[in-house]
C-alpha positions as CSV (number, residue, x, y, z in Angstrom):
1,M,62.7,121.5,112.3
2,P,65.4,120.0,110.2
3,T,68.0,122.5,109.2
4,P,69.3,122.6,105.7
5,F,72.4,120.7,104.7
6,S,74.2,123.9,104.0
7,A,73.5,125.3,107.5
8,P,75.9,127.9,109.0
9,R,79.2,126.6,110.6
10,P,79.3,125.9,114.3
11,S,81.0,128.1,116.9
12,T,84.8,128.2,117.1
13,V,84.9,125.6,119.9
14,G,82.4,123.4,118.1
15,F,84.3,124.0,114.9
16,S,87.5,122.6,116.4
17,S,85.7,119.7,118.1
18,L,84.0,118.8,114.8
19,Y,87.4,119.1,112.9
20,L,89.1,116.7,115.3
21,G,86.1,114.5,115.4
22,I,86.1,114.0,111.7
23,I,89.8,113.0,111.8
24,L,89.2,110.5,114.6
25,I,86.2,109.0,112.8
26,G,88.4,108.7,109.7
27,A,91.0,106.9,111.8
28,N,88.3,104.2,112.6
29,L,87.3,103.5,109.1
30,R,90.0,101.0,108.2
31,A,91.9,99.8,111.4
32,P,89.4,97.2,112.5
33,I,89.5,95.7,109.0
34,T,93.2,95.7,108.3
35,S,94.1,94.2,111.7
36,L,92.6,90.9,110.5
37,G,94.9,90.0,107.6
38,P,98.2,89.5,109.5
39,V,96.5,87.1,112.0
40,L,94.3,85.4,109.5
41,P,96.4,82.2,109.5
42,A,95.9,81.9,113.2
43,I,92.2,82.5,112.9
44,Q,92.0,79.9,110.1
45,N,93.8,77.4,112.3
46,E,91.8,78.0,115.4
47,L,88.3,78.3,113.8
48,H,89.1,75.7,111.0
49,L,88.3,78.0,108.1
50,S,89.1,77.0,104.5
51,G,90.7,79.5,102.2
52,T,87.3,80.2,100.6
53,T,85.7,80.8,104.0
54,A,88.5,83.0,105.1
55,G,88.2,84.9,101.9
56,L,84.5,85.4,102.7
57,L,85.4,86.7,106.1
58,N,87.7,89.2,104.5
59,S,85.1,90.2,101.9
60,L,82.2,90.5,104.3
61,P,83.0,94.1,105.4
62,L,83.3,95.2,101.8
63,L,79.9,93.7,100.9
64,I,78.3,95.5,103.8
65,F,80.0,98.7,102.8
66,A,78.5,98.3,99.3
67,L,75.0,97.5,100.4
68,L,74.7,100.2,103.0
69,S,76.2,102.8,100.7
70,L,72.8,102.8,98.9
71,V,70.8,103.7,102.0
72,A,73.2,105.9,103.9
73,P,72.2,109.2,102.2
74,A,68.5,108.5,102.9
75,V,69.3,107.7,106.6
76,G,71.3,111.0,106.8
77,R,68.3,112.9,105.4
78,L,66.0,111.4,108.0
79,H,68.0,111.5,111.2
80,G,70.8,114.0,110.7
81,L,74.5,113.6,109.8
82,E,76.0,114.2,113.2
83,R,73.7,111.8,115.0
84,I,74.1,109.0,112.4
85,L,77.9,109.4,112.4
86,G,77.9,109.1,116.2
87,V,75.8,106.0,116.1
88,S,78.2,104.6,113.5
89,V,81.1,105.0,115.8
90,M,79.1,103.2,118.5
91,A,78.5,100.3,116.1
92,I,82.2,100.1,115.3
93,L,83.0,100.0,119.1
94,V,80.5,97.3,120.0
95,G,81.3,95.3,116.8
96,T,85.0,95.4,117.5
97,V,84.6,94.1,121.0
98,T,82.1,91.4,120.0
99,R,84.3,90.1,117.1
100,S,87.1,89.4,119.6
101,L,85.0,87.3,122.0
102,D,85.4,83.6,122.3
103,L,81.7,82.8,121.5
104,P,80.1,80.9,118.7
105,G,79.6,83.1,115.7
106,S,80.9,86.2,117.4
107,I,83.6,86.9,114.8
108,W,80.8,87.0,112.1
109,F,78.3,89.0,114.0
110,G,80.9,91.5,115.3
111,T,82.3,91.9,111.8
112,L,78.8,92.6,110.5
113,L,78.1,95.3,113.1
114,L,81.4,97.1,112.9
115,S,81.2,97.0,109.1
116,A,77.8,98.6,109.2
117,G,79.2,101.5,111.3
118,I,82.1,102.0,108.9
119,A,79.8,101.9,105.9
120,F,77.8,104.9,107.1
121,G,81.0,106.8,108.0
122,N,82.4,106.1,104.5
123,V,79.5,107.7,102.8
124,L,78.4,110.5,105.1
125,L,81.8,111.9,106.2
126,P,82.7,113.4,102.8
127,G,79.3,115.2,102.7
128,L,79.9,116.6,106.2
129,V,83.3,117.9,105.1
130,K,81.9,119.5,102.0
131,R,79.2,121.2,104.0
132,D,81.1,122.6,107.0
133,F,84.6,123.1,105.4
134,P,83.9,124.2,101.8
135,T,87.2,126.1,101.4
136,R,89.3,123.4,103.2
137,A,87.6,120.3,101.9
138,A,90.5,118.8,100.0
139,G,92.9,119.5,102.9
140,L,90.6,117.9,105.5
141,I,89.9,115.0,103.2
142,G,93.6,114.5,103.0
143,L,94.0,114.6,106.7
144,Y,91.3,112.1,107.5
145,A,92.4,109.9,104.7
146,A,95.9,110.0,106.2
147,S,94.6,109.2,109.7
148,M,92.6,106.3,108.1
149,A,95.7,105.0,106.4
150,A,97.9,105.6,109.4
151,M,95.7,103.6,111.8
152,A,95.2,100.9,109.1
153,G,99.0,100.5,108.8
154,L,99.5,100.5,112.5
155,S,96.8,97.9,113.0
156,A,98.4,95.7,110.3
157,G,101.9,96.2,111.6
158,I,101.3,95.4,115.3
159,A,98.5,92.7,115.0
160,E,100.9,89.7,114.8
161,P,103.3,91.0,117.5
162,I,100.3,91.5,119.9
163,A,99.0,88.0,119.1
164,R,102.4,86.6,120.1
165,I,102.5,88.2,123.5
166,P,102.3,85.5,126.2
167,G,98.7,85.3,127.5
168,L,97.3,87.1,124.5
169,S,96.1,85.9,121.2
170,W,94.7,87.0,117.8
171,R,91.5,88.0,119.7
172,W,93.4,90.8,121.5
173,A,95.1,91.8,118.2
174,I,91.7,92.6,116.6
175,G,89.9,93.7,119.7
176,I,92.3,96.4,120.9
177,W,91.0,98.8,118.3
178,A,87.9,99.3,120.4
179,L,90.0,101.8,122.3
180,L,90.3,104.0,119.2
181,S,86.6,103.8,118.6
182,F,86.0,104.8,122.3
183,G,88.2,107.8,121.9
184,A,86.4,108.9,118.7
185,L,83.0,108.5,120.4
186,L,84.1,110.8,123.3
187,M,85.3,113.5,120.9
188,W,82.0,113.2,119.0
189,L,79.7,113.5,122.0
190,P,79.3,117.3,121.7
191,Q,77.9,116.8,118.2
192,F,74.9,114.9,119.6
193,R,74.0,118.1,121.5
194,T,74.2,120.4,118.5
195,R,71.4,121.2,116.2
196,Q,71.2,118.3,113.7
197,H,71.8,119.0,110.0
198,Y,70.0,116.9,107.5
199,L,70.7,116.1,103.9
200,S,68.1,117.8,101.8
201,S,66.2,115.8,99.2
202,A,65.0,119.0,97.4
203,A,67.9,119.1,95.0
204,T,67.7,115.4,94.0
205,N,64.0,115.9,93.3
206,D,64.7,118.8,90.9
207,Q,63.9,117.7,87.3
208,T,67.1,119.4,86.2
209,F,69.2,117.3,88.6
210,T,71.4,114.7,86.8
211,S,72.0,111.6,88.7
212,P,75.6,110.2,88.6
213,W,74.0,106.8,87.8
214,R,73.0,108.2,84.4
215,H,76.3,110.0,83.5
216,P,79.6,108.5,82.3
217,I,81.6,110.5,84.9
218,G,79.7,108.7,87.7
219,W,80.7,105.4,86.3
220,Q,84.3,106.4,85.6
221,V,84.8,107.6,89.2
222,S,83.0,104.5,90.6
223,L,85.1,102.0,88.6
224,F,88.3,103.8,89.5
225,F,87.2,103.4,93.1
226,A,86.4,99.7,92.6
227,F,89.6,98.6,91.0
228,H,92.0,100.4,93.3
229,S,90.1,99.2,96.3
230,L,90.2,95.6,95.0
231,V,94.0,95.8,94.8
232,F,94.3,97.5,98.2
233,Y,92.1,95.1,100.2
234,S,93.5,92.0,98.5
235,L,97.0,93.0,99.5
236,V,96.1,93.9,103.0
237,D,94.1,90.7,103.6
238,W,96.2,88.1,101.8
239,F,99.8,89.4,101.6
240,A,100.7,87.8,104.9
241,S,99.5,84.4,103.7
242,Y,101.3,84.9,100.4
243,A,104.5,85.9,102.2
244,A,104.3,82.8,104.4
245,S,104.2,80.6,101.3
246,R,107.5,82.3,100.3
247,G,109.2,81.5,103.6
248,I,108.8,85.1,105.0
249,P,108.0,85.1,108.7
250,L,104.6,86.5,109.6
251,S,106.2,89.2,111.8
252,S,108.2,90.4,108.8
253,A,105.1,90.3,106.6
254,G,103.3,92.5,109.1
255,L,106.2,95.0,109.1
256,M,106.1,95.1,105.3
257,L,102.3,95.8,105.5
258,L,103.1,98.6,108.0
259,V,105.6,100.1,105.5
260,F,102.9,99.8,102.8
261,Q,100.5,101.8,104.9
262,V,103.0,104.4,106.1
263,V,103.9,105.1,102.5
264,A,100.2,105.5,101.7
265,V,99.8,108.0,104.7
266,A,102.7,110.1,103.4
267,T,101.2,110.1,100.0
268,N,97.8,111.1,101.3
269,L,99.2,114.2,103.0
270,G,101.3,115.1,100.0
271,C,98.5,114.8,97.5
272,A,95.9,116.9,99.3
273,P,97.5,120.3,98.5
274,L,98.5,119.2,95.0
275,L,94.8,118.4,94.2
276,Q,93.8,121.9,95.1
277,R,96.3,123.4,92.6
278,L,95.7,121.0,89.6
279,N,93.2,121.9,86.9
280,D,92.5,118.3,86.3
281,Q,93.7,115.0,87.8
282,R,94.5,112.9,84.7
283,L,98.2,112.8,85.3
284,L,97.7,112.0,89.0
285,G,95.3,109.2,88.1
286,F,97.6,107.7,85.5
287,I,100.6,107.8,88.0
288,C,98.6,106.1,90.8
289,G,97.5,103.3,88.4
290,L,101.0,102.9,87.1
291,L,102.4,102.5,90.6
292,L,99.8,99.9,91.5
293,L,100.6,98.1,88.2
294,A,104.4,98.2,89.1
295,G,103.7,96.9,92.6
296,T,101.5,94.0,91.6
297,S,103.5,93.0,88.6
298,G,106.7,93.0,90.7
299,L,105.1,90.6,93.2
300,V,104.4,88.2,90.3
301,L,107.8,88.5,88.6
302,M,110.3,89.2,91.4
303,P,108.7,88.2,94.8
304,S,112.1,88.3,96.5
305,L,111.8,92.2,96.3
306,S,108.3,92.1,98.0
307,L,109.1,95.2,100.1
308,V,110.0,97.3,97.1
309,W,106.8,96.3,95.3
310,L,104.7,97.0,98.4
311,I,106.2,100.5,98.6
312,C,105.3,101.1,94.9
313,A,101.8,99.8,95.6
314,G,101.6,101.9,98.8
315,L,102.4,105.1,96.8
316,G,99.7,104.2,94.3
317,A,97.2,103.3,96.9
318,G,97.8,106.6,98.7
319,V,97.3,108.7,95.6
320,A,94.3,106.7,94.6
321,M,92.5,107.0,97.9
322,V,92.7,110.8,98.4
323,T,92.1,111.4,94.7
324,S,89.0,109.2,94.5
325,L,87.5,110.8,97.7
326,S,88.2,114.3,96.3
327,L,86.6,113.4,93.0
328,F,83.2,113.1,94.8
329,G,83.3,116.9,95.1
330,L,85.4,117.8,92.1
331,R,83.1,116.1,89.6
332,T,79.8,117.4,90.9
333,H,78.0,120.8,91.0
334,N,76.9,120.8,94.6
335,H,76.9,118.8,97.9
336,H,73.6,117.1,97.0
337,Q,75.0,115.6,93.9
338,A,78.3,114.8,95.7
339,A,76.4,112.8,98.3
340,V,74.7,110.8,95.5
341,L,78.0,110.2,93.7
342,S,79.7,109.2,97.0
343,G,77.0,106.6,97.6
344,M,77.1,105.3,94.0
345,A,80.9,105.1,93.9
346,Q,81.2,103.4,97.3
347,F,78.5,100.9,96.4
348,I,80.1,99.9,93.1
349,G,83.6,100.3,94.6
350,Y,83.1,98.0,97.5
351,V,81.2,95.4,95.5
352,G,84.4,95.3,93.3
353,A,86.7,95.4,96.4
354,A,84.7,92.6,98.1
355,A,85.2,90.4,95.0
356,G,89.0,90.8,95.3
357,P,89.8,89.0,98.6
358,L,87.1,86.4,97.9
359,L,88.4,85.6,94.4
360,I,92.0,85.5,95.8
361,G,90.9,82.8,98.2
362,V,88.9,80.9,95.6
363,L,91.7,81.0,93.0
364,H,94.3,79.9,95.6
365,D,92.2,76.9,96.7
366,A,91.5,76.0,93.0
367,T,95.1,76.2,91.8
368,G,97.1,75.5,94.9
369,N,99.4,78.4,94.2
370,W,99.3,82.2,94.1
371,S,100.0,82.9,90.4
372,A,96.4,83.3,89.2
373,S,95.5,85.4,92.3
374,L,98.4,87.8,91.6
375,W,97.6,88.1,87.9
376,L,94.1,89.1,88.9
377,L,95.7,92.0,90.8
378,V,97.8,93.0,87.8
379,A,94.7,93.2,85.6
380,S,92.8,95.2,88.2
381,S,95.7,97.7,88.4
382,M,95.6,98.2,84.7
383,L,91.9,98.9,84.8
384,A,92.4,101.3,87.8
385,M,94.9,103.2,85.7
386,I,92.5,103.5,82.7
387,F,89.5,104.6,84.8
388,A,91.6,107.0,87.0
389,T,92.8,108.8,83.8
390,L,89.3,109.1,82.4
391,A,87.8,110.3,85.8
392,G,90.6,112.8,86.1
393,R,89.5,114.9,83.2
394,A,88.3,118.4,84.3
395,R,84.6,117.9,83.8
396,T,81.5,117.8,86.0
397,I,78.3,115.8,85.9
398,G,75.7,118.0,84.1
399,K,72.7,119.4,85.7
400,S,70.5,118.1,83.0
401,C,70.5,115.0,80.7
């Protein structure tokens, strides 16, 4: 029979395996995506993609994240969190390999498959953490967010150098991350043999249950997630192309993106213990929005200092990611409500995030320059600051309307 979502913790050995497995799954949730941006010019050249089509390729994972966020909690209820997360890692592995093959349409099909795997990990992993590590949730979320950002930064930083190695190409640069997925799958294998734990639908069927979709807090958290994600993914996907237009070598642009991600990792780790001690997160939300605003405004006004502005944006992105993930638990009464808020926020968030890279490509094609695209990021940073401050207030979604 299905066991309740709040089932007892596993044994000590299983507990350690689960802990490490969560961190490794987190490490796979961005690296396959961020490895694409630095080699996008080479992909465009070989596959003859326009700026708009390249923008669609960048946005496709985010659209998949958004759509599958709506069904992930239901799939978790039916088939068990551990099993679905394991299958998700398999999908990331197979999709990463497929995307790198020199076959017609493989880059699109592989991207669809790996994005589906990442989508389920995005939604179900916070619920698993809240269930099995209730007293360490913020710390573990900080760790897996840091592993996510670290691998994202590494993949962005080494993609272009790998592509330049004699005998290799951009296909190796985006395909090598299958090794990371394989390692995560090996670590997760014991979870397939454990008793499966299912998300219970009982709480969400309770007439006193308030859905985040019907509460202002749900929308504030979701829009914060949307606007900071729009800025993050737009920078990761398009900064290399923007830098090339300014005469910056692609290798240097890749290193700048690596710094951007390293700063985000350090901020992830630093914010996790701080979140546990704060009564509310308004100041944290305002600061992360302000840093994003400084970074994007700087790229518009003083592009010669791009590294400085990417560091500012990296600080803001790091604070924003760990704060928004933590808000799924901090703004809800229980793990059932947290799972619903996670699905809602990631649906709205990734719809907004997907719009970013696509609009950047469309605006660049329409205007022939980067000004309109960068001003879009400035406006999004301002909105992230507003909604982060609102979502940071110490309130929870009520149990009744």
